N, C-alpha and C positions, 0 to 999 in steps of 0.2 A: 607713880602708881600707888594705889592705896592698899594697903595689906589688909588682907581680909581671911576669916578663917577658912573658906575652901580652896586657898591656894596651896598648891603642892610644895614640898620642903624645897624641892630645887629651885622653884620661882621666888621664895622668900629669901633664900642666899644670894641669888641674881640681884634682887632688889636692894638687899643690905648692902652688898658689894658696889653697886652702883651709885648708892648714897654716900658710903664712905668715899669712894674715888671723886665724885662730885665734890665733897667736902674739903677733901684735900686739896684740890686743884684750885677750889676757891680762897684757899689758904696759902695759894702757891709754894706747898710743901712736895718736895720730892718724897718718893715712896720710902727711900732708906731714913730720911729725916721723921717721917711721922711714926715710921716702925721703932725708932729709937726712942721716940717722945713716948709713945704706948708702952714701950718695955717688951716689944714682940720683935722677931726676926721679919727681916725685909720679905723673906719668901714665903712667911705666914701671912703678911699682907697682902701680897701679889695673889694668893690663893683667895683671901677673902674678897679682894675687889673683883677677882674673876667670876666670884660665885660658887666658887669650890669648897668642898668641906673644912670644916676647922672646927677644933674643939671649942666650947663654949667658955671655957677659961681664957683663951686668947680674945674673945670678944668683950668680956668682963674686963679685961685689963685695959682694952683699948677706952671704955668708958669712964676709966678712972680719970683720964687726962681729957683735956678738951682739945678737939680738933676739928 
């Protein structure tokens, strides 16, 4: 899905979560492994992948690491 301006916040969160999960699975990582690498809690990663709300600081932390 291409992210465009008219998308609602919820749809954007779902899309980002889907992309994170896909990349994690392509790299054969468990949620706990990726969370540890990203410096976030497993539960935070679960929420992100499910499209749930999370603080931007968590997403920023994830971007510091390649996954």
